[in-house]
A tleap script that builds the chain and sets N, CA, C and O, in Angstrom:
source leaprc.protein.ff14SB
mol = sequence {
  NGLY THR ALA LYS GLY LEU THR GLN LEU LEU
  ASP SER THR GLY LYS GLU TRP HIE ASP LYS
  LEU GLY LEU PRO GLY GLU TYR ASP PRO PHE
  ASN PRO GLU GLN ASN ARG ALA ILE GLY GLU
  ALA TYR LEU GLY TRP LEU THR GLY GLN PHE
  ASP GLY ASP THR LYS LEU ALA LEU ALA ALA
  TYR ASN PHE GLY ILE GLY ASN LEU ARG LYS
  LEU LEU ASN ARG THR GLY ALA THR SER PHE
  ASP GLU ILE LYS ASN LYS LEU PRO ASP GLU
  THR ARG ASN TYR VAL ASN LYS ILE THR LYS
  CALA
}
set mol.1.N position { -10.354 8.962 4.683 }
set mol.1.CA position { -10.835 8.771 3.577 }
set mol.1.C position { -10.719 7.775 3.211 }
set mol.1.O position { -10.174 6.841 3.799 }
set mol.2.N position { -11.328 7.772 1.906 }
set mol.2.CA position { -12.314 5.983 1.402 }
set mol.2.C position { -11.068 6.431 0.386 }
set mol.2.O position { -10.480 7.404 -0.088 }
set mol.3.N position { -11.129 4.655 0.424 }
set mol.3.CA position { -9.979 4.021 -0.368 }
set mol.3.C position { -11.224 4.250 -2.489 }
set mol.3.O position { -12.434 4.070 -2.624 }
set mol.4.N position { -10.250 4.638 -3.543 }
set mol.4.CA position { -11.050 4.828 -4.801 }
set mol.4.C position { -9.996 3.537 -5.100 }
set mol.4.O position { -9.194 2.847 -4.471 }
set mol.5.N position { -10.700 3.711 -6.925 }
set mol.5.CA position { -10.692 3.200 -8.692 }
set mol.5.C position { -10.057 2.116 -8.323 }
set mol.5.O position { -9.905 1.699 -7.175 }
set mol.6.N position { -9.729 1.715 -9.200 }
set mol.6.CA position { -9.028 -0.175 -8.737 }
set mol.6.C position { -7.460 -0.317 -8.389 }
set mol.6.O position { -6.579 -1.169 -8.501 }
set mol.7.N position { -7.567 0.633 -8.039 }
set mol.7.CA position { -5.922 0.633 -6.904 }
set mol.7.C position { -6.812 0.630 -5.511 }
set mol.7.O position { -6.659 -0.217 -4.631 }
set mol.8.N position { -7.625 1.554 -5.460 }
set mol.8.CA position { -8.213 1.016 -3.865 }
set mol.8.C position { -7.412 1.988 -3.367 }
set mol.8.O position { -6.822 1.501 -2.403 }
set mol.9.N position { -6.839 4.007 -3.664 }
set mol.9.CA position { -6.696 4.396 -2.954 }
set mol.9.C position { -6.494 5.331 -2.690 }
set mol.9.O position { -6.889 6.164 -3.506 }
set mol.10.N position { -5.607 6.012 -1.145 }
set mol.10.CA position { -6.811 7.388 -0.691 }
set mol.10.C position { -6.008 7.547 -1.599 }
set mol.10.O position { -4.941 7.067 -1.980 }
set mol.11.N position { -7.366 9.018 -2.143 }
set mol.11.CA position { -6.573 10.665 -2.051 }
set mol.11.C position { -5.482 10.861 -2.635 }
set mol.11.O position { -4.996 10.936 -3.764 }
set mol.12.N position { -4.930 10.997 -0.354 }
set mol.12.CA position { -3.675 12.396 -0.637 }
set mol.12.C position { -2.273 11.230 -1.163 }
set mol.12.O position { -1.121 11.616 -1.358 }
set mol.13.N position { -2.855 9.465 -1.343 }
set mol.13.CA position { -1.460 8.763 -2.091 }
set mol.13.C position { -1.904 9.512 -3.421 }
set mol.13.O position { -1.095 10.251 -3.983 }
set mol.14.N position { -3.091 9.340 -3.892 }
set mol.14.CA position { -3.085 8.982 -5.378 }
set mol.14.C position { -2.392 10.387 -5.543 }
set mol.14.O position { -1.318 10.242 -6.126 }
set mol.15.N position { -2.659 11.726 -5.214 }
set mol.15.CA position { -2.599 13.227 -5.368 }
set mol.15.C position { -1.355 12.938 -5.971 }
set mol.15.O position { -1.162 12.634 -7.148 }
set mol.16.N position { 0.163 13.163 -4.305 }
set mol.16.CA position { 1.140 12.282 -4.693 }
set mol.16.C position { 1.857 12.244 -5.086 }
set mol.16.O position { 2.807 13.027 -5.064 }
set mol.17.N position { 1.629 10.802 -5.911 }
set mol.17.CA position { 2.266 10.706 -6.691 }
set mol.17.C position { 1.842 10.440 -8.310 }
set mol.17.O position { 2.372 9.768 -9.195 }
set mol.18.N position { 0.465 11.407 -8.263 }
set mol.18.CA position { 0.128 11.915 -9.723 }
set mol.18.C position { 1.577 12.601 -10.201 }
set mol.18.O position { 2.160 12.539 -11.283 }
set mol.19.N position { 1.942 13.322 -8.877 }
set mol.19.CA position { 2.390 14.304 -9.274 }
set mol.19.C position { 3.940 13.883 -8.848 }
set mol.19.O position { 4.451 14.961 -8.545 }
set mol.20.N position { 4.482 13.316 -8.756 }
set mol.20.CA position { 5.729 12.709 -8.063 }
set mol.20.C position { 6.017 12.129 -9.364 }
set mol.20.O position { 7.229 11.968 -9.509 }
set mol.21.N position { 5.150 11.671 -10.601 }
set mol.21.CA position { 5.058 10.325 -11.292 }
set mol.21.C position { 4.881 12.061 -12.539 }
set mol.21.O position { 5.925 11.847 -13.156 }
set mol.22.N position { 4.763 12.347 -12.678 }
set mol.22.CA position { 4.617 13.408 -14.060 }
set mol.22.C position { 3.855 13.128 -14.896 }
set mol.22.O position { 4.219 12.950 -16.058 }
set mol.23.N position { 1.967 12.968 -14.304 }
set mol.23.CA position { 1.167 11.795 -15.333 }
set mol.23.C position { 0.557 13.864 -15.590 }
set mol.23.O position { 0.653 14.792 -14.786 }
set mol.24.N position { -0.031 13.850 -17.061 }
set mol.24.CA position { -0.904 14.435 -17.241 }
set mol.24.C position { -1.830 14.649 -16.748 }
set mol.24.O position { -2.387 13.598 -16.431 }
set mol.25.N position { -2.496 15.705 -16.411 }
set mol.25.CA position { -4.209 16.431 -16.142 }
set mol.25.C position { -4.219 15.988 -15.331 }
set mol.25.O position { -3.281 15.357 -14.844 }
set mol.26.N position { -5.444 16.172 -14.809 }
set mol.26.CA position { -5.682 16.974 -12.495 }
set mol.26.C position { -5.866 14.873 -12.351 }
set mol.26.O position { -6.172 14.068 -13.231 }
set mol.27.N position { -5.590 14.691 -11.179 }
set mol.27.CA position { -5.591 13.603 -10.440 }
set mol.27.C position { -7.233 13.122 -11.026 }
set mol.27.O position { -8.145 13.949 -11.025 }
set mol.28.N position { -7.440 11.687 -11.513 }
set mol.28.CA position { -8.537 11.072 -12.183 }
set mol.28.C position { -8.596 10.095 -10.625 }
set mol.28.O position { -7.474 9.596 -10.700 }
set mol.29.N position { -8.923 9.790 -9.907 }
set mol.29.CA position { -9.686 8.096 -9.185 }
set mol.29.C position { -9.641 6.981 -9.784 }
set mol.29.O position { -9.040 5.917 -9.636 }
set mol.30.N position { -10.707 7.598 -10.793 }
set mol.30.CA position { -11.915 6.938 -11.890 }
set mol.30.C position { -10.774 6.568 -13.255 }
set mol.30.O position { -11.030 5.611 -13.986 }
set mol.31.N position { -9.773 7.254 -13.444 }
set mol.31.CA position { -9.057 6.754 -15.332 }
set mol.31.C position { -8.193 5.607 -14.154 }
set mol.31.O position { -7.421 5.728 -13.203 }
set mol.32.N position { -8.869 4.488 -14.900 }
set mol.32.CA position { -7.856 3.167 -14.688 }
set mol.32.C position { -6.366 3.646 -15.755 }
set mol.32.O position { -5.147 3.777 -15.639 }
set mol.33.N position { -6.640 3.679 -16.018 }
set mol.33.CA position { -4.844 4.127 -16.583 }
set mol.33.C position { -4.745 4.433 -15.330 }
set mol.33.O position { -4.936 3.564 -14.479 }
set mol.34.N position { -4.378 5.929 -14.933 }
set mol.34.CA position { -4.267 6.480 -14.609 }
set mol.34.C position { -4.190 5.428 -12.771 }
set mol.34.O position { -3.132 4.959 -12.351 }
set mol.35.N position { -5.394 5.313 -12.099 }
set mol.35.CA position { -4.632 4.741 -11.342 }
set mol.35.C position { -3.928 4.059 -11.005 }
set mol.35.O position { -3.235 4.131 -9.990 }
set mol.36.N position { -3.994 2.562 -12.467 }
set mol.36.CA position { -2.768 1.812 -12.161 }
set mol.36.C position { -1.879 2.474 -12.672 }
set mol.36.O position { -2.370 2.498 -13.800 }
set mol.37.N position { -1.104 2.950 -12.755 }
set mol.37.CA position { 0.500 3.779 -12.651 }
set mol.37.C position { 0.836 3.879 -12.106 }
set mol.37.O position { 2.043 3.682 -11.969 }
set mol.38.N position { -0.257 4.456 -10.928 }
set mol.38.CA position { -0.525 5.256 -9.360 }
set mol.38.C position { 0.016 3.839 -8.799 }
set mol.38.O position { 1.151 3.377 -8.682 }
set mol.39.N position { -1.392 3.300 -8.476 }
set mol.39.CA position { -0.879 2.401 -7.723 }
set mol.39.C position { 0.296 1.007 -7.862 }
set mol.39.O position { 0.730 0.451 -6.854 }
set mol.40.N position { 0.716 0.565 -9.362 }
set mol.40.CA position { 2.069 0.216 -9.125 }
set mol.40.C position { 2.630 0.541 -8.863 }
set mol.40.O position { 3.193 -0.288 -8.149 }
set mol.41.N position { 3.492 2.025 -8.842 }
set mol.41.CA position { 5.110 2.949 -8.942 }
set mol.41.C position { 4.687 2.877 -7.843 }
set mol.41.O position { 5.791 3.054 -7.330 }
set mol.42.N position { 3.592 2.696 -6.417 }
set mol.42.CA position { 2.919 2.783 -5.378 }
set mol.42.C position { 3.783 2.265 -4.551 }
set mol.42.O position { 4.317 2.821 -3.592 }
set mol.43.N position { 4.018 0.421 -5.199 }
set mol.43.CA position { 3.656 -0.412 -4.789 }
set mol.43.C position { 5.147 -0.736 -4.452 }
set mol.43.O position { 5.699 -1.025 -3.391 }
set mol.44.N position { 5.701 -0.553 -6.004 }
set mol.44.CA position { 7.045 -0.958 -5.892 }
set mol.44.C position { 7.762 0.317 -5.345 }
set mol.44.O position { 8.914 0.206 -5.765 }
set mol.45.N position { 7.663 1.545 -4.577 }
set mol.45.CA position { 8.277 2.373 -3.465 }
set mol.45.C position { 7.970 1.099 -2.017 }
set mol.45.O position { 8.521 0.785 -0.962 }
set mol.46.N position { 6.684 0.678 -2.859 }
set mol.46.CA position { 6.446 -0.126 -0.416 }
set mol.46.C position { 7.475 -1.320 -0.833 }
set mol.46.O position { 7.932 -2.145 -0.043 }
set mol.47.N position { 7.659 -1.274 -1.757 }
set mol.47.CA position { 8.018 -2.434 -1.199 }
set mol.47.C position { 10.110 -2.714 -1.825 }
set mol.47.O position { 10.827 -3.705 -1.965 }
set mol.48.N position { 10.264 -1.490 -1.974 }
set mol.48.CA position { 11.315 -0.774 -1.614 }
set mol.48.C position { 11.850 -0.294 -0.041 }
set mol.48.O position { 12.628 -0.660 0.840 }
set mol.49.N position { 11.243 0.372 -0.227 }
set mol.49.CA position { 11.329 0.120 2.009 }
set mol.49.C position { 10.852 -0.829 2.743 }
set mol.49.O position { 10.881 -0.964 3.967 }
set mol.50.N position { 10.552 -1.273 2.188 }
set mol.50.CA position { 10.869 -3.070 2.726 }
set mol.50.C position { 11.130 -3.855 2.282 }
set mol.50.O position { 10.579 -4.945 2.128 }
set mol.51.N position { 12.679 -3.180 1.764 }
set mol.51.CA position { 13.481 -4.684 1.395 }
set mol.51.C position { 12.916 -5.599 -0.029 }
set mol.51.O position { 13.837 -6.210 -0.572 }
set mol.52.N position { 12.089 -5.702 -0.429 }
set mol.52.CA position { 12.110 -6.216 -1.101 }
set mol.52.C position { 10.661 -7.390 -0.038 }
set mol.52.O position { 9.921 -8.177 -0.627 }
set mol.53.N position { 10.638 -7.246 0.950 }
set mol.53.CA position { 9.228 -7.953 1.927 }
set mol.53.C position { 8.099 -7.995 0.889 }
set mol.53.O position { 7.406 -7.080 1.335 }
set mol.54.N position { 7.413 -8.464 -0.253 }
set mol.54.CA position { 6.057 -8.642 -0.246 }
set mol.54.C position { 5.142 -8.494 0.410 }
set mol.54.O position { 4.268 -7.651 0.212 }
set mol.55.N position { 5.174 -9.152 1.154 }
set mol.55.CA position { 3.754 -9.375 1.998 }
set mol.55.C position { 4.075 -8.003 2.830 }
set mol.55.O position { 3.415 -7.148 2.240 }
set mol.56.N position { 4.796 -7.351 3.960 }
set mol.56.CA position { 4.865 -6.040 4.465 }
set mol.56.C position { 4.504 -5.385 3.643 }
set mol.56.O position { 3.719 -4.584 4.150 }
set mol.57.N position { 4.602 -5.205 2.550 }
set mol.57.CA position { 4.716 -3.806 1.102 }
set mol.57.C position { 2.413 -3.900 1.604 }
set mol.57.O position { 1.651 -3.369 2.413 }
set mol.58.N position { 2.309 -5.172 0.180 }
set mol.58.CA position { 1.416 -5.284 0.544 }
set mol.58.C position { 0.377 -4.276 1.512 }
set mol.58.O position { -0.437 -3.352 1.508 }
set mol.59.N position { 1.264 -5.450 2.473 }
set mol.59.CA position { 0.333 -5.075 4.346 }
set mol.59.C position { 0.902 -2.394 3.753 }
set mol.59.O position { 0.116 -1.621 3.206 }
set mol.60.N position { 1.575 -2.239 3.973 }
set mol.60.CA position { 1.320 -1.101 4.511 }
set mol.60.C position { 0.383 -0.646 2.983 }
set mol.60.O position { -0.727 -0.316 3.401 }
set mol.61.N position { 0.396 -0.536 1.769 }
set mol.61.CA position { -0.492 -0.609 0.708 }
set mol.61.C position { -1.795 -0.419 2.601 }
set mol.61.O position { -1.927 0.475 3.436 }
set mol.62.N position { -2.547 -2.098 2.378 }
set mol.62.CA position { -3.702 -1.490 2.318 }
set mol.62.C position { -3.896 -1.143 3.989 }
set mol.62.O position { -5.092 -1.116 4.279 }
set mol.63.N position { -3.026 -0.884 5.105 }
set mol.63.CA position { -2.880 -0.807 6.921 }
set mol.63.C position { -2.442 0.325 7.069 }
set mol.63.O position { -2.597 0.863 8.165 }
set mol.64.N position { -1.355 1.439 5.357 }
set mol.64.CA position { -0.737 2.841 5.850 }
set mol.64.C position { 0.293 2.450 5.509 }
set mol.64.O position { 0.760 1.393 5.084 }
set mol.65.N position { 0.563 3.235 5.693 }
set mol.65.CA position { 2.778 2.747 6.090 }
set mol.65.C position { 3.187 3.422 7.258 }
set mol.65.O position { 4.130 3.277 8.036 }
set mol.66.N position { 2.031 4.365 7.161 }
set mol.66.CA position { 3.424 4.920 9.087 }
set mol.66.C position { 2.004 3.702 10.238 }
set mol.66.O position { 1.901 3.565 11.457 }
set mol.67.N position { 1.323 3.183 9.256 }
set mol.67.CA position { 0.901 2.855 10.730 }
set mol.67.C position { 1.610 1.181 10.675 }
set mol.67.O position { 1.894 0.309 11.496 }
set mol.68.N position { 1.690 1.392 8.995 }
set mol.68.CA position { 3.181 -0.121 9.719 }
set mol.68.C position { 3.706 -0.135 10.529 }
set mol.68.O position { 3.853 -0.966 11.426 }
set mol.69.N position { 4.168 1.018 10.299 }
set mol.69.CA position { 6.214 0.790 10.987 }
set mol.69.C position { 5.630 1.636 12.085 }
set mol.69.O position { 6.641 1.728 12.781 }
set mol.70.N position { 4.770 2.273 12.687 }
set mol.70.CA position { 4.273 2.322 13.542 }
set mol.70.C position { 4.375 1.489 14.588 }
set mol.70.O position { 5.028 1.689 15.612 }
set mol.71.N position { 3.126 -0.306 14.077 }
set mol.71.CA position { 3.704 -1.824 14.555 }
set mol.71.C position { 4.681 -1.824 14.715 }
set mol.71.O position { 4.940 -2.221 15.851 }
set mol.72.N position { 5.775 -1.491 13.975 }
set mol.72.CA position { 6.817 -2.956 13.528 }
set mol.72.C position { 7.866 -1.942 14.692 }
set mol.72.O position { 8.558 -2.425 15.589 }
set mol.73.N position { 7.760 -0.744 14.427 }
set mol.73.CA position { 8.954 -0.324 15.854 }
set mol.73.C position { 8.194 -0.974 16.913 }
set mol.73.O position { 9.042 -1.536 17.607 }
set mol.74.N position { 6.967 -1.205 17.429 }
set mol.74.CA position { 6.888 -0.733 18.687 }
set mol.74.C position { 6.630 -2.347 19.232 }
set mol.74.O position { 6.327 -2.499 20.416 }
set mol.75.N position { 6.738 -3.354 18.476 }
set mol.75.CA position { 7.195 -4.777 18.515 }
set mol.75.C position { 8.154 -5.000 18.589 }
set mol.75.O position { 8.510 -5.836 19.419 }
set mol.76.N position { 9.153 -4.310 17.680 }
set mol.76.CA position { 10.512 -4.853 16.827 }
set mol.76.C position { 10.643 -6.266 16.515 }
set mol.76.O position { 11.392 -7.137 16.957 }
set mol.77.N position { 8.956 -6.274 14.909 }
set mol.77.CA position { 9.090 -6.916 14.393 }
set mol.77.C position { 10.277 -6.545 12.715 }
set mol.77.O position { 10.871 -5.536 12.337 }
set mol.78.N position { 10.177 -7.542 12.313 }
set mol.78.CA position { 10.930 -7.690 10.670 }
set mol.78.C position { 10.198 -8.281 10.050 }
set mol.78.O position { 10.943 -8.921 9.308 }
set mol.79.N position { 9.166 -8.553 9.798 }
set mol.79.CA position { 8.109 -9.972 9.651 }
set mol.79.C position { 6.713 -9.315 9.029 }
set mol.79.O position { 6.363 -8.248 9.535 }
set mol.80.N position { 6.096 -9.735 8.233 }
set mol.80.CA position { 5.335 -9.867 7.829 }
set mol.80.C position { 4.945 -10.958 9.838 }
set mol.80.O position { 4.238 -10.502 10.737 }
set mol.81.N position { 5.536 -12.031 9.866 }
set mol.81.CA position { 4.732 -13.323 9.777 }
set mol.81.C position { 4.546 -12.499 11.868 }
set mol.81.O position { 3.755 -12.207 12.765 }
set mol.82.N position { 5.711 -12.533 11.534 }
set mol.82.CA position { 5.615 -11.614 13.458 }
set mol.82.C position { 4.240 -10.338 13.675 }
set mol.82.O position { 3.806 -9.950 14.759 }
set mol.83.N position { 3.880 -9.988 12.594 }
set mol.83.CA position { 2.246 -8.990 12.869 }
set mol.83.C position { 1.869 -8.855 12.896 }
set mol.83.O position { 1.177 -8.008 13.463 }
set mol.84.N position { 1.816 -10.114 11.801 }
set mol.84.CA position { 0.472 -10.273 11.020 }
set mol.84.C position { -1.145 -10.972 11.724 }
set mol.84.O position { -2.300 -11.068 11.307 }
set mol.85.N position { -0.012 -11.552 13.673 }
set mol.85.CA position { -1.885 -11.226 14.464 }
set mol.85.C position { -1.934 -9.621 14.605 }
set mol.85.O position { -2.927 -9.043 14.164 }
set mol.86.N position { -1.118 -9.040 15.077 }
set mol.86.CA position { -1.621 -7.766 15.408 }
set mol.86.C position { -2.397 -7.325 14.087 }
set mol.86.O position { -3.366 -7.872 14.614 }
set mol.87.N position { -2.768 -6.978 13.184 }
set mol.87.CA position { -2.771 -6.385 12.231 }
set mol.87.C position { -3.805 -6.459 12.048 }
set mol.87.O position { -4.046 -7.551 12.562 }
set mol.88.N position { -5.022 -5.978 11.538 }
set mol.88.CA position { -6.450 -5.952 11.360 }
set mol.88.C position { -6.902 -6.418 11.015 }
set mol.88.O position { -6.428 -6.256 9.891 }
set mol.89.N position { -8.114 -7.514 10.790 }
set mol.89.CA position { -8.524 -8.210 9.855 }
set mol.89.C position { -8.637 -8.365 8.613 }
set mol.89.O position { -8.720 -9.467 8.072 }
set mol.90.N position { -8.650 -7.439 8.117 }
set mol.90.CA position { -9.247 -6.804 7.188 }
set mol.90.C position { -7.775 -7.006 6.102 }
set mol.90.O position { -7.906 -7.661 5.068 }
set mol.91.N position { -6.374 -6.360 6.475 }
set mol.91.CA position { -5.336 -6.059 6.152 }
set mol.91.C position { -4.724 -7.242 6.334 }
set mol.91.O position { -3.936 -7.410 5.404 }
set mol.92.N position { -4.705 -8.600 7.475 }
set mol.92.CA position { -4.119 -9.817 7.611 }
set mol.92.C position { -5.169 -11.145 6.083 }
set mol.92.O position { -4.835 -12.150 5.455 }
set mol.93.N position { -6.417 -10.293 6.166 }
set mol.93.CA position { -6.924 -11.002 4.565 }
set mol.93.C position { -6.872 -10.069 4.119 }
set mol.93.O position { -7.687 -9.276 4.591 }
set mol.94.N position { -6.218 -9.666 3.301 }
set mol.94.CA position { -6.105 -8.605 2.239 }
set mol.94.C position { -4.589 -9.314 1.809 }
set mol.94.O position { -4.612 -9.688 0.637 }
set mol.95.N position { -3.412 -9.552 2.435 }
set mol.95.CA position { -2.391 -9.934 2.155 }
set mol.95.C position { -2.427 -11.124 2.027 }
set mol.95.O position { -1.506 -11.438 1.273 }
set mol.96.N position { -3.243 -12.386 2.492 }
set mol.96.CA position { -3.259 -13.117 2.215 }
set mol.96.C position { -3.909 -13.748 1.156 }
set mol.96.O position { -3.778 -14.902 0.747 }
set mol.97.N position { -4.871 -12.537 0.631 }
set mol.97.CA position { -5.689 -12.957 -0.218 }
set mol.97.C position { -4.225 -13.283 -1.621 }
set mol.97.O position { -4.036 -14.165 -2.457 }
set mol.98.N position { -3.557 -12.130 -1.246 }
set mol.98.CA position { -3.126 -11.585 -2.263 }
set mol.98.C position { -1.710 -12.166 -2.738 }
set mol.98.O position { -0.897 -12.157 -3.662 }
set mol.99.N position { -1.970 -12.656 -1.512 }
set mol.99.CA position { -0.283 -13.594 -1.621 }
set mol.99.C position { -0.027 -15.462 -1.772 }
set mol.99.O position { 0.973 -16.115 -1.474 }
set mol.100.N position { -0.849 -15.750 -2.129 }
set mol.100.CA position { -2.293 -17.160 -2.238 }
set mol.100.C position { -1.464 -17.959 -3.245 }
set mol.100.O position { -0.885 -17.358 -4.151 }
set mol.101.N position { -1.413 -18.774 -3.172 }
set mol.101.CA position { -0.582 -19.256 -4.832 }
set mol.101.C position { -1.578 -20.414 -5.082 }
set mol.101.O position { -1.479 -21.105 -6.097 }
savepdb mol mol.pdb
quit
C-alpha cells in the first residue's frame, strides 16, 4: 500500500487505529486532525512496544513493526544501532533525520 496523509499512514493502519480510538465518522487519511491523532497514538504505542526506544519505534513506524520484529529476532539485536546497517536506506535516513539534534 501507499502511505497517505500528514503522518504517512497505510490505510490498514489508519483504519485500525481510527476504530481503536473510536474517532467519529469514516476514516479519512487526508483529514489532518484525524491523521495527526492516529499517527500520534500509533507512534506512542510503538514506543511502548520497544520499551521507550524512540529510534526503534520510528524504525517500526517507517519499516513496519512486523518487518522490524523479524529483523530483530533474526539478528538477536536489541537496539537501533545494532541493526541500522541492515535496514533499508529509507528507514535509516528517516530515523536519523527525525532524531537529529
